[in-house]
N, C-alpha and C positions, 0 to 999 in steps of 0.2 A: 658155494665152496664150504669146506668143512675142514678143520684141523683133526689130523688123526691121532687117535689115543693109543695107549699101550696095548690093549687088546686088539685093536684093528690093525696095529702096525705088526704084532705077532702072528696074526691069523693071515696077514698078505705075505709075510715071510715064509710061513709054513706052506702056502699055497704053491703046487708045482706048475701052474699055469704059466704059459710064456709071457703073458702081460701082467705078471705080478712082481711085487717088490723082491729084489735080490740084493743082498749085501754079504760079502765075503772078503775076510773072515770076520765074524762075530767072535771075539775071543772070549768074552764074558757075559753072563746072563743079563747083568745089570746095565749093560750099554744102552738098553732100550728103557727108557724113562717115562714118565707119565704122558709126555707130549713130544719128546725128542729121542734121538738116537745119537748117542756119543760115537764120534768117528777120532782115528788117530792119526798122528803125523806121519807121513810117509818117509820114504828112503832117499828119494831124490830131490836135489835143490838146484835151482837156477838163480845164481847170487849176481845182482846188478854190479857192474864194476865202472869205475870211471875211465873214459877215453879221452884222447886229444879232440875229438870231435865236438863241437860246442853244443850239439842237441841231437836228439834221435829223429831221423827223418822218417815220416810215415809214408810220404808218397814216393813210389820206385821211379827215380829218373835216372839220368847218366852218373851222378855223383852219389846215388844211394848205396848206403852201407847196411847190410843185413841186420835187422833189429836183433837177431840172435847174437851177433859180435859184441852186443853191450852186456851179455850175461855170461857167467862162468859156471860150468856143470860140475856139480860135486855130488858124491854118493855117502851115505852112512849106512852103518847096519843096526838092527834092532837093539836099542839100549845106548847107542852112541849119542855123543851130545853135538849140538850145534848151536852156535852162538849168533843171535841176531842183535845187530848193532842199531843204535839210534840212526833213524831217517834213512834205513836201508829197506830196499824192495827185495824180497826174495820169493821166487815162485816155487811151489811145492805141489803136492796132491795129498790126498788122504791114503792111508795104508789100505783102507777098503775100496773094493771094486763095487760100484753100484749100478743097478738096473732099475729104472723107474718106470712103473705102469703108465699107460698112455692117457690116464686121468689124474695123475699125481705130480706135483711138482714139489722141489725141496728149496728152502732156505737155509744156507749153511752160515753159520755164526760162530764165533769164537766163544768158548765157555767162559764164564764170568771170571772165573779165577785168572785166566791169561788176559781177560779186559783190563783187570786190576794192575797188571804189569805193564799196560800201555800198548798191547797187541789186540787189534780188533780187525776182523775180516768180515765181509758180508758177499755172498755168492748165491746166485739162484740157479737151480738146475731144472731145466724144463721138462715137461712130460716126456716120457721115452728116453730120457738121457742114458747113456751107457758109458762107462769108464771110471777111473779114480777121480774123485772130485777135485777140480783144479782150486788151488788155494793161493791167493796172493797176500803174503805175509808183509805187514809194515810195522815197524817199532815206532810207535809215536812218543814213548818216554824218553827219558834222559840218559838211561842206563842200559848196557847191554844186557840181553836176556839169554840164559842158557836153556834151550830146549832140548827134549829126550826124544829121539825117534821111537815111535811106538806109543807115546803118551797120548791120552785123550784130551786133545786140545780143542776140538770142535764139536758142534752139535747140529744136527739136521732137524728141522721142523718140516713135516710133510702135510701138505694141503691137498685134499681131492676136490678136483673140479666138477661142474655139473655135467660136462660132456668130455669125451676123449679129444685130446689135441696132440697129434703126432709130432714128435720132434723132427723125424725125417719125414716131411710133407712135400718132397719133391725138391727142395732147395738143398744145395749143398751146405753142410754144416761144418765150421771150421775147428771145433774142438770135440768131435763125436768119437768115442772109443779110445781116448788117450789114456794111458797108464802112468805116463811119466809127465812132469812139468812142460808146458809148452809156452813160448814166448808169444806175446802180442802177434796176431795175424791182421792187425788193423789195416796193413798195406794192402790186403787182399779185397777190401771193401770195394765194390764197384762204383759207389757214388764218388770215390776219390778221383777216378778218370774224368767224370763229368765236371766236377767241380775244378780241377785242375786245368781243364781246357775252357772254361767259362771266362 
């Protein structure tokens, strides 16, 4: 495995091959750093809300309430503000659409300026991923933080594998090709049926 550096990232972005790196839009030349690519906060947010139900049920049974009912959808425009409150979970995406080669995976992290405000994320995109990168925001701090749609909040670190590993390897993928935030699809995991009946 090898961490990709700036010239390799730029070469892959410039390649028209179907299995090359694609990121759109890249609004500024300096979004590509020495070993990372800066990514921007997207437009759409799924905000967790309190309900009367005492817990989020993962297994779908008779009294199952859809996981999406625990989130409220909101949208902002480029340059608009979004306030992230302490201990709040908000699902969003990057502004950029990414397409990863079949031999590259990406680690998505919060840029250090936002880590210092108490916001940290960690997401991994598998080789061959397509879509806007899913982001799970959480404010670990004591104060609400104002975020700006379109700001460079995240960074992607790309790693090339020794062999190709297709994301679509015959198995259905729960989060492939999404361009808006998606709630947890844990209830679709097949092992829950086996565990519930055990």
